[in-house]
N, CA, C and O atoms as a DFTB+ gen file, in Angstrom:
196 C
 N C O
     1  1       0.833      -1.209       0.010
     2  2       0.011      -0.033       0.005
     3  2       0.874       1.227      -0.008
     4  3       0.473       2.235      -0.590
     5  1       2.054       1.193       0.623
     6  2       2.920       2.339       0.655
     7  2       3.462       2.687      -0.732
     8  3       3.771       3.848      -1.001
     9  1       3.578       1.699      -1.604
    10  2       4.086       1.945      -2.936
    11  2       3.184       2.889      -3.696
    12  3       3.658       3.622      -4.564
    13  1       1.891       2.893      -3.394
    14  2       0.955       3.771      -4.058
    15  2       1.307       5.258      -3.838
    16  3       1.094       6.089      -4.721
    17  1       1.832       5.568      -2.681
    18  2       2.215       6.916      -2.376
    19  2       3.381       7.398      -3.246
    20  3       3.610       8.601      -3.375
    21  1       4.102       6.466      -3.830
    22  2       5.195       6.792      -4.740
    23  2       4.720       6.759      -6.197
    24  3       5.024       7.644      -6.997
    25  1       3.953       5.690      -6.510
    26  2       3.558       5.485      -7.916
    27  2       2.574       6.517      -8.438
    28  3       2.673       6.927      -9.595
    29  1       1.653       6.935      -7.637
    30  2       0.623       7.881      -8.071
    31  2       1.314       9.254      -8.420
    32  3       1.084       9.761      -9.518
    33  1       2.115       9.841      -7.559
    34  2       2.743      11.123      -7.976
    35  2       3.682      10.967      -9.181
    36  3       3.784      11.871     -10.011
    37  1       4.378       9.802      -9.275
    38  2       5.287       9.589     -10.407
    39  2       4.488       9.512     -11.682
    40  3       4.893      10.084     -12.694
    41  1       3.356       8.815     -11.665
    42  2       2.570       8.689     -12.864
    43  2       1.921      10.017     -13.286
    44  3       1.766      10.293     -14.475
    45  1       1.544      10.833     -12.286
    46  2       1.010      12.177     -12.605
    47  2       2.103      13.066     -13.218
    48  3       1.856      13.809     -14.168
    49  1       3.282      12.974     -12.667
    50  2       4.398      13.780     -13.209
    51  2       4.739      13.359     -14.603
    52  3       4.950      14.211     -15.466
    53  1       4.804      12.028     -14.866
    54  2       5.123      11.567     -16.226
    55  2       4.043      11.912     -17.201
    56  3       4.334      12.263     -18.345
    57  1       2.789      11.824     -16.783
    58  2       1.686      12.279     -17.650
    59  2       1.751      13.762     -17.962
    60  3       1.477      14.185     -19.086
    61  1       2.112      14.539     -16.969
    62  2       2.261      15.998     -17.206
    63  2       3.414      16.304     -18.132
    64  3       3.324      17.218     -18.953
    65  1       4.479      15.569     -18.018
    66  2       5.614      15.775     -18.956
    67  2       5.244      15.383     -20.358
    68  3       5.656      16.048     -21.308
    69  1       4.480      14.326     -20.523
    70  2       4.018      13.913     -21.840
    71  2       3.098      14.946     -22.442
    72  3       3.201      15.253     -23.630
    73  1       2.179      15.499     -21.625
    74  2       1.295      16.546     -22.108
    75  2       2.036      17.840     -22.465
    76  3       1.702      18.507     -23.444
    77  1       3.045      18.184     -21.656
    78  2       3.817      19.368     -21.935
    79  2       4.621      19.178     -23.267
    80  3       4.734      20.115     -24.057
    81  1       5.160      17.989     -23.495
    82  2       5.875      17.742     -24.717
    83  2       4.973      17.841     -25.935
    84  3       5.358      18.382     -26.971
    85  1       3.739      17.298     -25.788
    86  2       2.759      17.344     -26.872
    87  2       2.365      18.813     -27.177
    88  3       2.291      19.219     -28.337
    89  1       2.121      19.576     -26.131
    90  2       1.754      20.993     -26.342
    91  2       2.921      21.768     -26.928
    92  3       2.702      22.692     -27.711
    93  1       4.148      21.427     -26.579
    94  2       5.331      22.088     -27.154
    95  2       5.414      21.813     -28.650
    96  3       5.709      22.715     -29.434
    97  1       5.152      20.557     -29.050
    98  2       5.196      20.230     -30.470
    99  2       4.059      20.974     -31.242
   100  3       4.258      21.390     -32.384
   101  1       2.895      21.130     -30.616
   102  2       1.833      21.913     -31.269
   103  2       2.235      23.358     -31.432
   104  3       1.982      23.945     -32.484
   105  1       2.854      23.955     -30.425
   106  2       3.243      25.329     -30.447
   107  2       4.381      25.597     -31.459
   108  3       4.443      26.662     -32.073
   109  1       5.272      24.607     -31.615
   110  2       6.436      24.822     -32.503
   111  2       6.067      24.519     -33.950
   112  3       6.920      24.673     -34.825
   113  1       4.872      24.106     -34.240
   114  2       4.466      23.882     -35.631
   115  2       4.830      22.544     -36.233
   116  3       4.977      22.445     -37.451
   117  1       4.980      21.515     -35.426
   118  2       5.339      20.210     -35.955
   119  2       4.318      19.603     -36.849
   120  3       4.658      18.792     -37.711
   121  1       3.039      19.974     -36.673
   122  2       1.958      19.328     -37.398
   123  2       1.306      20.235     -38.409
   124  3       0.165      19.984     -38.799
   125  1       1.976      21.276     -38.850
   126  2       1.346      22.265     -39.719
   127  2       1.145      21.724     -41.151
   128  3       0.072      21.908     -41.726
   129  1       2.134      21.079     -41.717
   130  2       2.032      20.674     -43.131
   131  2       2.156      19.157     -43.209
   132  3       3.222      18.638     -43.537
   133  1       1.103      18.466     -42.919
   134  2       1.110      17.002     -42.961
   135  2       1.117      16.478     -44.367
   136  3       1.787      15.485     -44.650
   137  1       0.381      17.122     -45.272
   138  2       0.294      16.626     -46.658
   139  2       1.446      17.071     -47.511
   140  3       1.714      16.441     -48.534
   141  1       2.156      18.145     -47.141
   142  2       3.198      18.677     -47.985
   143  2       4.374      17.746     -48.215
   144  3       4.839      17.628     -49.349
   145  1       4.859      17.095     -47.206
   146  2       5.967      16.147     -47.367
   147  2       5.599      14.938     -48.180
   148  3       6.431      14.410     -48.918
   149  1       4.391      14.494     -48.064
   150  2       3.939      13.344     -48.836
   151  2       3.830      13.692     -50.330
   152  3       4.147      12.871     -51.191
   153  1       3.380      14.916     -50.621
   154  2       3.217      15.299     -52.021
   155  2       4.572      15.805     -52.627
   156  3       4.764      15.735     -53.841
   157  1       5.453      16.283     -51.820
   158  2       6.709      16.836     -52.310
   159  2       7.607      15.772     -52.890
   160  3       8.419      16.077     -53.764
   161  1       7.499      14.549     -52.446
   162  2       8.319      13.486     -52.953
   163  2       7.956      13.165     -54.399
   164  3       8.804      12.670     -55.141
   165  1       6.734      13.428     -54.815
   166  2       6.250      13.099     -56.175
   167  2       6.612      14.208     -57.193
   168  3       6.520      13.970     -58.397
   169  1       7.006      15.369     -56.757
   170  2       7.291      16.477     -57.674
   171  2       8.710      16.332     -58.241
   172  3       9.618      15.804     -57.598
   173  1       8.850      16.819     -59.458
   174  2      10.159      16.748     -60.144
   175  2      10.833      18.113     -59.971
   176  3      10.389      19.096     -60.564
   177  1      11.871      18.183     -59.185
   178  2      12.570      19.438     -58.928
   179  2      13.828      19.627     -59.797
   180  3      14.651      20.496     -59.511
   181  1      13.973      18.824     -60.843
   182  2      15.195      18.939     -61.692
   183  2      15.058      19.985     -62.813
   184  3      16.010      20.181     -63.568
   185  1      13.953      20.633     -62.939
   186  2      13.763      21.597     -64.005
   187  2      14.497      22.893     -63.709
   188  3      14.980      23.111     -62.597
   189  1      14.576      23.774     -64.750
   190  2      15.240      25.091     -64.588
   191  2      14.477      25.998     -63.577
   192  3      13.257      25.939     -63.424
   193  1      15.276      26.813     -62.925
   194  2      14.623      27.689     -61.926
   195  2      14.371      29.056     -62.495
   196  3      13.834      29.923     -61.805
């Protein structure tokens, strides 16, 4: 029963760290252009500029 006093705060802290990491990726724009990379591989960039 004493182990619960350790495991519950540790799990809450790890969950908070995971949430903070997810929110940081949202703020930094990691998910802005999901379709662009998939379509960019199909384009031919060897033409004149």
